[in-house]
Structures are given as C-alpha cells and as structure tokens.
C-alpha positions in Angstrom: 103.5 97.2 128.9 107.1 96.7 130.0 107.2 92.9 129.1 105.8 93.8 125.6 108.5 96.4 125.1 111.2 94.2 126.4 110.1 91.4 124.0 110.2 93.9 121.1 113.7 95.0 122.0 114.9 91.4 122.3 113.3 90.4 119.1 115.0 93.3 117.2 118.3 92.3 118.8 118.0 88.7 117.8 117.6 89.7 114.2 120.9 91.5 114.1 123.7 89.6 112.4 127.1 88.9 114.1 130.2 90.9 113.7 133.8 89.9 113.9 137.1 91.7 114.2 140.9 91.5 114.5 144.0 93.5 115.9 147.7 94.0 116.4 149.3 94.6 119.8 150.5 98.2 119.7 154.1 99.1 120.3 154.6 101.8 122.8 155.3 105.4 121.8 155.0 108.7 123.8 151.5 109.1 122.3 150.4 105.6 123.4 149.0 104.5 126.7 150.9 101.7 128.5 150.0 98.2 127.7 150.9 95.0 129.6 149.4 92.3 127.3 149.5 91.3 123.7 145.9 92.2 123.4 144.2 95.1 125.3 142.1 92.8 127.4 143.5 89.3 127.7 141.1 86.6 128.8 142.7 86.4 132.2 141.0 89.1 134.2 143.8 89.3 136.7 146.2 90.3 134.0 144.0 93.2 132.8 144.1 96.6 134.3 141.1 97.9 136.3 138.1 98.5 134.1 137.4 101.8 135.9 141.1 102.9 135.5 141.0 102.0 131.8 137.7 103.8 131.3 139.0 106.9 132.9 142.2 106.8 130.9 140.2 106.7 127.7 137.4 109.0 128.7 139.3 112.1 130.0 140.9 113.0 126.6 137.4 112.5 124.9 135.9 114.9 127.5 138.6 117.4 126.7 138.0 117.0 122.9 134.3 117.4 123.2 134.6 120.5 125.5 137.0 122.1 123.0 134.5 121.6 120.2 131.7 123.1 122.3 133.9 126.0 123.4 135.0 126.7 119.8 131.3 127.0 118.7 130.6 129.4 121.7 133.6 131.5 120.8 132.5 131.7 117.1 129.1 132.9 118.2 130.6 135.5 120.5 132.8 136.8 117.7 129.9 137.0 115.2 127.7 138.6 117.8 130.1 141.6 117.8 129.8 142.2 114.1 127.9 145.3 113.0 125.0 143.0 111.9 125.6 140.8 115.0 121.9 139.9 115.6 121.5 138.8 112.0 124.7 136.8 112.1 123.7 135.0 115.3 120.3 134.1 113.8 122.1 132.8 110.7 124.4 130.8 112.9 121.5 129.3 114.8 119.7 128.1 111.6 123.0 126.9 110.0 123.8 124.9 113.2 120.7 122.8 112.7 121.8 121.9 109.1 125.4 121.2 110.1 124.2 118.9 112.9 122.3 117.0 110.2 125.5 116.6 108.3 127.3 115.2 111.4 124.4 112.7 111.9 124.8 111.5 108.3 128.5 110.8 109.0 127.6 108.7 112.1 126.6 106.0 109.7 130.3 105.3 109.1 132.0 106.5 112.3 129.9 104.4 114.8 130.4 101.3 112.6 134.1 102.0 112.2 134.7 102.4 116.0 132.9 99.1 116.7 134.6 97.1 114.0 138.1 98.6 114.6 137.9 98.1 118.4 136.8 94.5 117.9 139.6 94.0 115.4 142.1 95.6 117.7 141.0 93.4 120.6 141.1 90.2 118.6 144.7 90.7 117.4 144.7 90.7 113.5 146.7 93.6 112.2 145.6 93.3 108.6 141.9 93.5 109.5 142.6 96.8 111.3 144.4 98.2 108.3 141.7 97.1 105.9 139.0 98.7 108.0 141.0 101.9 108.2 141.5 102.0 104.4 137.9 101.2 103.5 136.5 103.6 106.1 138.7 106.5 104.7 137.6 105.8 101.2 133.9 105.6 102.1 134.3 108.8 104.1 135.8 110.6 101.1 132.9 109.4 98.8 130.3 110.4 101.4 131.9 113.7 102.0 131.9 114.7 98.3 128.3 113.6 97.8 127.0 115.1 101.0 128.9 118.3 100.4 127.5 118.8 96.9 124.0 118.1 98.1 124.6 120.5 101.1 125.6 123.4 98.8 122.6 122.9 96.6 120.2 122.5 99.5 121.4 125.1 101.9 119.1 127.9 100.8 115.9 125.8 100.6 116.7 124.3 104.1 117.3 127.7 105.6 114.0 129.0 104.3 112.2 125.8 105.4 113.5 126.4 108.9 111.9 129.8 108.9 114.8 132.2 108.1 113.9 135.4 106.3 115.6 136.6 103.1 118.4 138.5 104.8 119.2 135.7 107.3 119.0 133.1 104.5 121.6 134.9 102.5 123.8 135.4 105.5 123.4 131.7 106.5 124.2 130.6 102.9 127.4 132.7 102.9 128.5 130.8 105.9 127.2 127.3 104.9 128.2 127.2 101.3 132.0 127.1 102.0 131.6 124.6 104.8 129.5 122.4 102.7 132.1 122.5 99.9 134.7 121.3 102.4 132.6 118.6 104.0 135.1 115.9 103.1 137.7 117.5 105.5 135.2 117.7 108.4 134.2 114.1 107.8 137.9 112.9 107.7 138.7 114.6 111.0 135.7 112.9 112.6 136.6 109.5 111.2 140.3 109.7 112.1 139.4 110.7 115.7 136.9 107.9 115.9 139.4 105.3 114.6 142.0 106.4 117.1 139.4 106.0 119.8 138.7 102.5 118.5 142.3 101.4 119.2 142.4 103.1 122.5 144.5 106.2 121.7 142.3 109.1 122.7 145.2 111.2 123.7 146.4 111.6 120.2 142.9 112.5 119.1 142.9 115.2 121.8 146.2 116.6 120.7 145.0 117.0 117.1 141.7 118.5 118.4 143.7 121.1 120.4 145.7 122.1 117.4 142.6 122.3 115.2 140.5 124.3 117.7 143.3 126.7 118.6 144.0 127.4 115.0 140.2 127.7 114.3 139.8 130.4 116.9 142.8 132.4 115.8 141.9 132.2 112.1 138.3 133.1 112.7 139.3 136.2 114.7 141.5 137.3 111.8 139.1 136.5 109.0 135.9 137.7 110.7 137.3 141.1 111.8 140.4 141.5 109.5 144.0 141.6 110.6 146.7 143.7 108.8 146.6 142.8 105.1 143.8 140.2 105.7 140.4 141.7 104.9 137.4 141.4 107.2 135.0 138.8 105.7 132.4 138.9 108.5 130.3 135.8 109.0 131.8 133.9 106.0 135.2 134.4 107.7 134.2 132.0 110.4 133.6 129.4 107.7 137.0 130.0 106.0 138.9 129.8 109.3 137.1 126.5 110.2 137.9 125.0 106.8 141.6 125.8 107.0 141.8 124.4 110.5 140.1 121.2 109.4 142.5 120.8 106.5 145.4 121.2 108.9 143.8 118.7 111.2 143.6 116.1 108.4 147.2 116.7 107.3 148.4 116.5 110.9 146.6 113.2 111.5 147.9 111.7 108.3 151.5 112.8 109.0 151.4 111.4 112.5 150.0 108.1 111.4 152.4 107.8 108.5 155.3 108.4 111.0 154.0 105.4 113.1 153.0 107.4 116.2 150.1 104.9 116.6 151.5 101.5 115.5 148.1 99.9 115.5 147.1 102.1 112.6 149.3 101.8 109.6 148.0 104.4 107.1 148.4 103.4 103.5 148.0 106.0 100.9 146.3 105.1 97.6 142.9 103.9 96.5 141.9 100.2 97.0 138.9 98.4 95.5 135.8 99.1 97.6 134.8 96.2 99.8 131.0 96.4 99.4 130.3 93.7 102.1 132.4 95.6 104.6 130.6 98.8 103.6 127.3 97.2 104.3 128.6 95.9 107.6 129.7 99.4 108.6 126.4 100.9 107.7 124.5 98.1 109.4 126.1 99.0 112.7 126.3 102.8 112.1 123.0 103.6 110.4 120.8 102.8 113.4 122.9 105.1 115.6 122.4 107.9 113.0 118.6 107.2 113.0 118.8 107.2 116.8 120.0 110.8 116.8 117.4 111.8 114.2 114.7 110.4 116.5 116.0 112.5 119.4 115.9 115.6 117.2 112.4 114.8 116.0 111.3 114.4 119.7 112.9 117.8 120.5 111.0 119.4 117.6 107.7 118.0 118.9 108.4 119.1 122.5 109.3 122.6 121.3 106.0 122.7 119.4 104.0 121.6 122.5 105.8 124.1 124.7 105.1 126.9 122.2 101.4 126.1 122.4 101.5 126.0 126.2 103.5 129.1 126.8 106.0 130.8 124.4 108.2 131.8 127.3 108.6 128.1 128.0 110.4 127.8 124.7 113.0 130.3 125.8 113.3 128.6 129.2 113.8 125.2 127.4 116.5 126.7 125.2 118.4 128.0 128.2 118.2 124.5 129.8 119.3 122.8 126.6 122.4 124.9 126.4 123.3 123.9 130.0 122.4 120.3 129.2 124.7 120.2 126.2 127.6 121.1 128.4 126.5 118.8 131.3 126.1 115.9 129.0 129.7 116.1 127.6 131.2 113.9 130.3 128.5 111.3 129.9 128.8 111.2 126.1 132.6 111.0 126.4 132.3 108.1 128.9 129.9 106.4 126.4 132.4 106.7 123.6 135.2 105.3 125.8 132.9 102.5 126.9 132.2 101.6 123.3 135.9 101.3 122.5 136.6 99.1 125.5 133.5 96.9 124.8 134.6 96.3 121.3 138.2 95.5 122.3 137.0 93.1 125.0 134.6 91.3 122.7 137.3 91.0 120.1 139.5 89.3 122.7 136.6 87.0 123.6 136.5 88.4 127.2 132.8 88.8 128.0 133.5 89.2 131.7 135.6 92.2 131.0 132.7 93.8 129.1 130.5 93.3 132.2 133.2 95.0 134.3 133.4 97.9 131.9 129.6 98.4 131.8 129.4 98.3 135.7 132.3 100.8 135.9 130.8 103.0 133.2 127.4 103.1 134.8 128.8 104.0 138.2 131.2 106.6 136.8 128.8 108.3 134.4 125.9 108.3 136.9 128.1 109.7 139.6 129.6 112.5 137.4 126.2 113.5 136.0 124.6 113.4 139.5 127.3 115.8 140.8 126.6 118.1 137.8 122.9 117.9 138.5 123.5 119.0 142.1 125.6 121.9 140.7 122.8 122.9 138.4 120.4 123.2 141.4 122.9 125.0 143.6 124.0 127.5 140.9 120.5 127.8 139.4 120.1 131.5 140.2 123.4 132.8 138.7 123.1 130.4 135.8 119.6 131.8 135.0 120.9 135.4 135.3 123.8 134.6 133.0 121.3 134.1 130.2 119.5 137.3 131.0 116.5 135.7 132.8 116.1 137.3 136.2 115.2 134.9 139.1 111.6 135.5 140.1 110.5 136.7 136.7 108.1 134.5 134.7 111.0 133.4 132.4 113.2 132.8 135.5 110.6 130.7 137.2 110.0 128.6 134.1 113.8 128.1 133.6 114.2 127.1 137.2 111.4 124.5 136.9 113.0 123.0 133.8 116.5 123.0 135.2 115.2 121.3 138.4 113.6 118.5 136.4 116.7 118.3 134.2 118.9 117.9 137.3 116.5 115.2 138.6 117.0 113.1 135.5 120.8 113.4 135.4 121.6 110.2 137.3 119.3 108.3 135.0 120.9 109.9 131.9 124.4 109.0 133.3 123.6 105.3 133.7 121.9 105.4 130.2 125.2 106.5 128.6 126.9 103.3 129.8 124.4 101.2 127.7 124.8 103.5 124.7 128.5 102.6 124.8 127.7 98.9 125.2 125.3 98.7 122.3 127.5 100.7 120.0 130.7 98.9 120.9 129.1 95.5 120.5 127.4 96.4 117.2 123.9 96.0 118.8 122.9 99.5 117.6 119.5 98.2 116.5 118.8 97.5 120.2 119.5 101.1 121.1 117.4 102.4 118.2 114.5 100.2 119.1 114.5 101.2 122.8 114.8 104.9 121.9 112.0 104.8 119.3 109.7 103.0 121.8 110.3 105.3 124.7 110.2 108.5 122.6 107.1 107.9 120.4 105.1 105.5 122.7 105.9 107.0 126.1 107.6 110.4 126.2 105.5 112.3 123.6 102.2 110.7 124.7 103.0 111.4 128.4 103.9 115.0 127.5 100.5 115.3 125.7 98.6 113.8 128.6 100.3 115.8 131.4 100.7 119.0 129.5 97.6 119.9 127.4 95.1 117.3 128.6 95.6 117.5 132.4 96.5 121.2 132.2 99.9 121.1 133.8 101.3 123.1 130.9 105.1 123.2 130.5 105.6 121.4 133.9 103.8 118.3 132.6 105.7 118.3 129.3 109.0 118.5 131.2 108.1 115.8 133.7 108.1 113.4 130.8 111.9 113.9 130.4 113.1 112.1 133.6 110.2 109.7 133.3 111.2 108.6 129.8 114.9 108.1 130.8 113.7 105.9 133.7 111.8 103.6 131.3 114.7 103.7 128.8 117.1 102.6 131.5 114.8 99.7 132.5 114.6 98.4 128.9 118.4 98.8 128.5 119.0 96.7 131.6 116.6 94.1 130.3 118.4 94.0 126.9 121.8 93.8 128.7 120.7 90.9 130.8 119.4 89.0 127.8 123.0 88.9 126.5 122.1 89.2 122.8 125.0 91.7 122.4 127.4 88.8 123.2 126.3 86.9 120.1 126.8 90.0 118.0 130.2 90.7 119.4 131.8 87.2 119.4 130.1 84.8 117.1 130.6 85.0 113.3 
C-alpha cells in the first residue's frame, strides 16, 4: 500500500508548476533581526548563520503571537461566561467559533501563497517583486474580505441553525457574528500583514503588533461587555465590538510602521494598482491546497466526533477536553512550521537547496523535541489537568479523558516531525503534496482504521483514538518519501 501512496504523492507533486521570486537586502532597524549577507541565505553555507539558530529566532515570536491569540479567545470566553446569560453566551461563542474558523480557512488561500512567494522573492533579491506581491496581496485581501464578510452576514443565521443552535442561541450568536462579519476585511488585513512580515523574516514586528491588538482587545471587551462609566454594557455583542476596534487599530499600526520604513524590505505603497490576474492565480495555486488541507482535517474531526458519539457520548466530552489541551500543545509546532516555511522560501529564492535541507533537519529535531517534552508533561500532569476541566480522575469521564490524553501524548513526537514538512511544502509552494498526503491518510487510513478498531472490533473509543498516532506515523512516512524525491526543489527554483 505504501508504494502506491508514495507514487500518488509524487505524481501529484510532479504536476505542480514552478514558482519564482525576488528580494531586497533589508537595512537594519531596531525591529529587524541582524543580517550578515546581502541575501538572507547566501549560497556559501559557511557564511550563513546556523539553521537552528535562525529557526529559533523566527519561531519564538510566532509562538508568542499564537499563544496571545489563544489566550485572548480564552479570556473572551471567561468574560462572557460571567454574564447573566453566561451559559447561553458560551454556547453561542462555541457555535460562532466554528463559523469564524471557516472564515480564517478561506483567507489561507491568500496568506499561504503570499508567505511562500514573498519569502522566495526576499531570498532571491529583487525588491520590486516583493513590493508587487505586497500590493497585489493587499488588494486581493480587501476584495476577499468584502465579499466574504457580506456572505458571512447573510449566512450567519442559517449556519448557526445548521450547526444545531436553538432559536435563543442562534440570535445570541448572530448578535456576536454579524458585526465581526461586517468587519472581516480588517481581520483579513491583520492576518495578511503578519504573514508577509513572517515571509521577510521579521516575526518580532508581527509579535509587537499582536501584543498591542490583543491587549487592546481584552481591555475593550471588558469595558464593552460589562460596561464602564458612560460606556453601556453590550453583553456578548460587546466582545465583537471590542475585537473590531482592536483589529482596526492593528491594521493602522502596521500600515504606519511600514510607511515609516521600520521594515525596509516591505515598502508599502498606498493606492490601487491594476490587478495582476496571473499572480492572483499563482497565489491561489499555492494557498488553496493549504486551505483545503484544513477543511479535510475539520471534516475528519466531524467524522471522529460522530463515531465517538455512537460509541459513548462521554467520549465526546473527553475528546473535547483533549482537543483543548492539544490546541495549546500544538502552538509551538505550528509556529515552528510557519518559521520553517519562511526560511525554506528564502533559501530557495537564493538558490541554496542545501540550506533548505539544514532547515528541515533542524525543524524536525526542534519541533519533535518540543512536542515530545509537552507530551511527557501531559502524562505527568494528567490528573490535575483532567480535574481542571471538572472531570474527576477515576470517574468514567476521567478514565476516558486519561486514555485519550495518553494516546495524544504518544503521538506528539510524530506530530512534531510532521510540522517540519508542513513548513517545507508550504514554503516551497508544494502545497498539493501536503494536501494529497493528508487526504490519503485521513480518508483511506485514519477513518477506515477508526471504523475497524472502534465499532467493528469492539474497542470503542480506544480503537478510534488509536488511529490518531497511527495516522501520523503513516503521514510522516509519506512526507519523508516526498521530501527525498526532491520535487519541491523544482517548484522552488525552476521557472
């Protein structure tokens, strides 16, 4: 079976078209990391800084940024849970979160492509290409934000009902979603500007903007949810209003900093230029598979939840507890993957394939090591973590949660190594490779294995959960095969 899957992956990769990019050596400013060469990764390996050191330099601000975003969501939920109708507000937030995630996935079609192309351009050394990519990406983001926002406002109520919300929760959710959907363009611009900064290697500036946005978001939400002085209490919609204002401030701050030349590699030009349709297609060709990849993962989660619900409703609650811990534990791996993608793109733009291999090796070791350590912590702290969510150790829910957390921890080293290849495929533009591998492992291995081990062999939730680390083991094998085939080199260097 593995040779057939590998051939399918390789065949999909060979059909992908080549990308090309260009950059300008960045002048140094307080916001910028130090550079020692005209291009981030010169073709002489001895002249380049350590791949691991560069990876850590880029990754730690991304970790901070992602943690801030997760914590802001948690704080929002805590605030809304203290409202008079707190239970209803939390249910509305839960349903709305699924819809907002879909909106973020839609935006990935531009952001993943923008990071790959900008990083390649930055590494190859043509300043005008970087500016052109920035201008076109911003314009496409504005257009997508307006269209997606309008559709989101119109579709929020039907989507909430489709997800199973009752009338009261639907109205509460719509009161929260409608303002956010109307301001989608600002959320999208924040995502894009942070991604483009990552593409040129300035993750610290992106972290600074995120710190301002999230701090302002929490303060405004507290004032607008509960009321403060002359400011009335808006309840759940207040969380949306505070988020919108913070996002607008984030966009204005990013624009002001770029206009002042804080990041010399990105010269922001105001005004509207004719749309470059071939470039738009290129962005989507790289980014759309990454968006589909996320949709596949969510489809798999939906199917797994359905299987768990049939096996034991308590297993759904246990899975939910584990997924919340997983979302925090995966933050370092996802951040390393994002940093890896930027370094891969810059290295390929400079024509330095050996540097890419160094980055992938360093990324695999770093990500697997960090997630392995987190896996050990999950096991060691299992009892207090389970109790934190109200599930007492030894109870049926506590036992199920411990089983799931143990299998989750077992798979963490595999997931960590997997993130390195996510960064490789996105940074090189070989996103169809990642999509193909994910689709094959999810629909032809993980779900069938869950069905066989769970319902058919009678292992119940245990059998369904065993398929999680098993699927990542197969996924990692296929990713290594694709990496050794070197098709990503053709995509990254040849026109």
